[in-house]
C-alpha positions, 0 to 999 in steps of 0.5 A: 833179651837174647834175639832167637836163633833160626831154630827155635824149639815148639811146645813140643819139643821140636826144632823149627829149623827142621827139614819139613815133609810136603804131604798131600791134603785131600779134604774130601766131602761133607765134613771133611774141610772142617775136620781137615783145617782142625787138624792143620790148625793142631798140627801147625800149633804143635810145631809139625814141619809139614807143608801141605798141597792141596787136591782133589777127591770125591763128590765134585770130581764125579760131578765133572765126569770123573768116573773115578772120582780122582783127577790126574792133578791129584795122583801127580801130586800123591806120585810127588809127595808119597804122603797123604792125609785124607779126609771122608769121600762119598760116592754119589748115587747115580753118578761115578762109578768107582769109590775114589778110596778103592782108586786109590788105594788100587792106583798106589797099591797101598796093600796094608790098611792098618785100623789102630784100636784103642780105649780112649779116656773119656769115651764111655762104652760098655767096654770101658776099663777092659784095657783095649789096646789092639791093631788090626792089619787089613790086607787091602787090594786082593780077596773079593774087594778086587771086585772081579764078578759075573753073571753066570746065569740070569739069576746065579752071580759070581764073585772072584776070591783071588789071593796070592802068595805075595799078596799074602807075605807083603800083609803079613811082614807089614803085621809083624813089622809093626808088631815089632815097631810098636813094642808089641809081642803077640801076633794072630793071623786070623782066616776062614782057612778050615773051609776056603782051604786054597784061598784062606788057606794061602794066608795061613801057610805063608804065616806059619812059614814067615813066623819062625823068622820073628822068634820075638813075637808069639805068633798063633792062628784063629779062625776068623768067626772065633776071632769076632767072637773072642772081640766081644768077649775078651778083646784086651787078649788081642795085640795085633790081628793080620787077616785077609780084605774082607775079613779085615774090614769087618772086624776093624769096624767091629773093633772100633765099636767097642772104643766108641765107633767109627768117629774116633777111628784113625787108619793108615793104608801103606804101599811101597811108593805111598802112605794115606791116612784118613779117618774111616767115618763117613762125610756126614753131609747133614751136619756139614758146614755147622761147626759140629763135626768131631774131628778126633779120628782124622787128627789120630789118623794125622798122628799115625802120619807123623810116625811114619814120617819120623816126627815122633815127638810131634806125634806124642804131643799131639796124641798126648794133648788130644787124651788130655782134652779126652780126659778132662771132658771139657769143650767135647763136641756133641757127639762125645760130650755129656749131654748138653755141654757140646761144643763145636769143631773150633772150641774143640780144637782150640783146647785140643791146641791149649792142651799141648805141651800136657801129659796124660795119665795115658801114656803114649806107647814107644813107637820105632820106624817102620821097617819093611822090604820094597818088593821089585818090580816085575811080574812075580811068578812062582815055578813050580817043579811039575804042573800037571792037568787033571782035567776040567771043571766045566760051569754049565746053565741048564733047567735039566735035572742032574740025571738028564744032565749027565746022560747028556754030558757022558754022550759028549764025552764019547770019543774024547779023552775025558770022563765026567766025575761028577756034577755039583751045584751050589758046592754040593754034589748031585750026581751020582746022587747021594742021600741029600735034597739039595735045593737045585739052581740052573748053574752046575759045575760039571768035572770031567776028568783026563783018561792020561793026565798031561801037561797040556792036553790043548786039543782034547780040551777043544774036542770036549768043549765043540761037543759040549757047545754043540748042546749046552750053554756053558759060562767058563772052564776052569783047568784042574791042575796038580802042582808039585804034586798037589790038587790045585782044586777042591772037591764038592761037598759029598764028592769022593 
């Protein structure tokens, strides 16, 4: 018998002498440690060349008084490795101010959330047999999830929806690159641009500007509510969907429900300097430590991680072993097994390992390296050719009726270069009065226009605000600007 060489072949075809990759492993809370152990066992048996660097985040860290849920040691580990496999994290009630998940995404600017949704053999749903195989690419750091909120009055709250041009371009280019890397052909951009023309409209406009660079991909736009409707009516029509943060959060969970729920839903979070792979289900503390957890979601997330680091052979072998296990229906965890036949996490993991090297009837998709532009460091700035100030929107708290408020505001503009244009309440013009009968609250947006639009008008602004402050309680002010001849503000419902 010949002596073994230093480079041996694993059941997957991976050479054991190939270079290893250091990966930060965050087991997380609840069932996290159990599913992480299961995944590490499968990857080791498959011959994945990974050196694990274990780190902590989540509930135990909050209890230590670290409000972010992420200690510096963990952040340093991720900065070194650039790759994270993460179990579920919880944000305990009563302590801890931030979500540790959000902290990690924000800290490492993991701007792209990728959520593949694929019909799995052996998992029966009302949509089985439809051939669902799609990916949702969600912008991950902007939109309403910047978390910038203010109380405008004791009974009116505001949340800032922040959408930026580079934020849109980054996620759109990621979506196009992923479509190509996965040998897909269609990309739909889903927005609410028909209502939010400045913010959601920016996503649509950037998508339409970038799309011609990818002539091999069929690009289209769809209104997000219709997208949700179509995902239920005919989900098989979609290939890749790219959308803004909150929209993506909602429809990615909806799409996971089509193929069996969050328990089988993997995900990745992609940035320029790091990538984090995680199951999207919760920590399920009620079954923690009982050998009942289903590691499928984290295992599929690890398959995405393997492809990210370029280990396509092991990724396919692990995916195929999992598909064979689901297809044959033997030794499945209780949540996906036939009633009364469920086994524990350990037995299920043993079955997946036993199936390494086998091929299911459902082939793996052909993947290629994902190539993305790296955005330069520094402050991004869009220089406009012209910028003209047209006026101000001043948000005022008042219990006066619109006519009384208007009379007071008109008096305040005397001697200034401003005139009162309109007053609105919750998006509807209430002065000058129209035929509608809106329900009024104590927060009014009052629009003042400059008699002579200018490039600055700081003295005029100070003069008006001094006059308003003497009589009214105002919360904040928005400049009304025109960039390159286009208004940078919208009109209220009913405003001409």
